[in-house]
N, C-alpha and C positions, 0 to 999 in steps of 0.2 A: 504494500500500500504506500503510495507516494504522497508526502506532504510537502508543499512548497514552502519557501522561506516566508512568504506573506502569511500563510496559515499559521506557522510557528509564531510569528510576531503577534498575530491576533490573539493567540492563546495567552501570551504574556501580557498583552495590553489589557485584557479583561481584568487581570488581577492587579496590574501595576500601570494605571493610565498615566501617572506622572512620576512619582518616586516613592521609595520606601521610607515613609516619614519616621517610623520607629528607629530603624537602623541609623538614619541620618542624625536623629536627635541624640542617640547614645554615642555617636562618633566612633563606631566600631567597624565601619565599612571597609577600611583599608587593611584590617588584620587578615591573616591567612587561616583557612579552615578546611575541613573535610566534611563531606556529606555521604551517607550510605543509606540504601534502601533494602529492607529485608522483609521476608514473609513472616506472618504470625500464625499461619495455618497452611495446610496443603493447598497449593495455588498453582494454576497455570498462568504464568505471567504474560502480559501483553502490552505492547506499545512502548517497550524499553527504547526502541530506536527513535521514536518521536521525542521522548524525554532526553535522549542523548543529544538530539538536535537543539533542544532548548538549552541544555547545559553549555553546549559549544557556542551558541549564539551569545551567551553571557560570558564568554571567554574563560569558562571553567575547563579544566583538564579531566577527561574521563579516564579513570584508572582501571576500571573493571566493569564489564557489562555482559549479561547473558541474553540470548536472543528471545524474541517473542515465541511463544509456544513451549518454552521450557517448563516442565513440571517440577515443582520444588516442595519439599516438606517444610514444616515450620522452622523458623529461626535460621533461614538460609539467606545470605546476602547475595544480591544479584546485580547491584549497580553501585559504583562508588566514583566520586569526583572530588576535586580539590581546587581551591583558588580563593579569590577575595570573598570575605564574609558578606559584603554587600550583594554580590552575585548569588551566593548560596541562599540567602534569604529570599531573593526574588524568585529563584528556581524552586524553592521548597514546596510551597502549597500547590502550585499549578502542576508540578510534576507528580506529587502524591495523588492529586485528584485524578489525573489521567490514568496513572497506574492502577489505582484502586477500582475505578469504574470499569476500565477495560479488562483488567484481570478478573473482576467479578463475573463479567460476561463469559470470558474464556473458560473459567473454572466451571461455571454452571453448564456451559455447552459441552464440555468433556463428560460431565456426569450424565447428561441426557443421552449423548451418543453412546457412552459405555453401557448404560442401562438398556437402550434399545437393541444394540448389537449383541448383548448377552443372550437375548432370546431370538434374534433374527439377524445373523451376521451379514446378510446381504442388503440390509436396509440402509438408507441414507437419511440424515436429518438436515433439513434446510430451513432457512429463515425467511420471513416476509420482509417487506420494506416498511415496517412499522417502527423504525428507529425513532427515538426522541429527536425532534428537529435540530439540526446542527451537529449531530454526532455520528453521521452515517459512516465516515471513513474509519473512525476509531471502533465503532460497533462491528463493522464487517471484518475488520482485521482481527478482532477478538473472536468472532464466530469461527473464522478460519483457524485461529490458534487452538481452539477447543475441539477441532475435528469436524465442524459442520461446514455447510456451504450456503451462500446466499441464493435464494430461489429466484428473486428478481432484483436487479440493481435499480430499476426504474421502469418507466413505461416505454422506453425507446428500444429495448433489445429483445423482448419476448412477446408472445401472443398469449394472453390469458383472458378468456371470455367469461365475464360475470353475468348473472341473471339480468342485470340492468342493460347490458349490451344487447342481450337477446330480446328484451322487451322492446327496445327501440328498433331492432332489426325486423321485428314483425312476428316474433314467437319462435319457440323451439323447433317446431316442425319445418317452418320456412328456413331457419338457419341450417338444420341438418340436411334438408333437400338441396341446399346450395353450398354445402361444405366443400365439395370438390372445386367450386369456383374460388372459394376463399383460399384453399390450399394452393391453387395454381398461381394466385397473386403473390404468394410468399413461399416459394418452394423450399427454401432453406430453413424455414421455421417450423417447429412442432406446434400444433394447435392444442392448447390446454383449455378445457371448459369446466367451470364449477357447476356441480350438481347439488340440488337441494333435496331431491327425493330419489328413492331407489328406482322408480319407474323412469324418471328422466335419465338417470345414470345408465340404465339398460339400453334405452334408445340411443344414447350417445355412443356406447360401446359398439352396438350393432351397425352404427352409421359410419364408423371409422375415425372417431375422435382419437387423437394421438395420446393425450393424457387426460384423465378424468379426475378432478379434485372433488373428493367427498367432503362437504363442509358440514361440520357439527353432526355427523352421523354417529350413532351408537356403535360400539365395537361389534355388536352382534350383526348389525346391518352391514358394516364394512366387511366383516368376514364372509357374510352371505354373498356380497357383490364380488369379492375376490374369487370365490369358488365359481360363481356364475361365469366370470370372464375366463378363468383358467380352464374350466371344463369345456368351454366352447373354442378354446385355442385362439382367442381374440388377442391380437398383439398390443392392445391398449395398455398403457401403464397407469397405475392407480396411486393417488396420493390421498392421505387423510389430513384434514386441517380443521382448525377451530377448537379452541379450548384444551389443547393438548399441552400437558406440563409434566413435571417430574413425578406427579402422583399417578398418572395414567398412561405414560408413554410406553411402558412395557406391555400393557394390555393392547394398545394399538399396534405395536410392533409385531405382536403374536398373530395378528390377523393376516399377515402376509403381504401387506401393501408394499409397493416399491420404495416409497419415501414418505416421510412425515414432514408437514409444514407447520412451523410454530413461530410465535413471537415472544413467548414468555421470557426467553433468555435475555431480551433487551432490558428487562426490569429486574435483573438479578441484584441480590445484595452485594454491595461493593466488597472487594477483598480488603482485608485488614493489612495494610502495609506500614511497617515501622520505619520512620525516618529519624536518623540520629546525626548530630553534628559534633565535631571535635575541633579543638584548637590544633592547628598545624604548627608544631614547635620546631 
């Protein structure tokens, strides 16, 4: 994931729009110090590279860093830097916030993936585009760090037909009758359609929809539909979406769907990252 210099500056500017009044008041800014970041529980760390950019923008020397995606136990240090105390205090909170929120997502993503794959090794877990506004890059990087994948980055690269699209198109029957025309217009794209009922899902499968997204279906109905598609040797792929989280992901994975779509990971509890500073003597 690429962050431009301007994006790094904006992260800093949010917290320090003018100057660090406290450090200036105490006249300690020109002293030398060290800063370290450590885990306080089992954590998949994420966005250490972005924090490294922040540290370097502040003319701090990065002495040690572990990459995004590293799994660490509690009390493990993964990033250290040194330099002027004024820069250390500017970097401190913005860096901690990034690491805690991103690592929280990455850690929960790993738990979700591990839980699902423990009962269905062939399944994949993907995420929606419901990130909190302004956090997309950090969130998606964290998802990848935890072993998941983004389902859609935005509206511009995939075809996902929702019920409201079908409403304006003229209804499901008209849409399915003209599906071949739609596929001809975009031959390199798979057509994904969201189903709200089993009856609609069956019609879609028999009409050649590439991927059918079962939204808020019970696990029993998902399992029934998976059997229906597999028994008829229909090549349609099936996803389950809507309300899936750490409490029920294993049950949905057991149904045999090809992948699970979720957004709960974006609202994970932040990781607990300890930040310590020392005088550099």
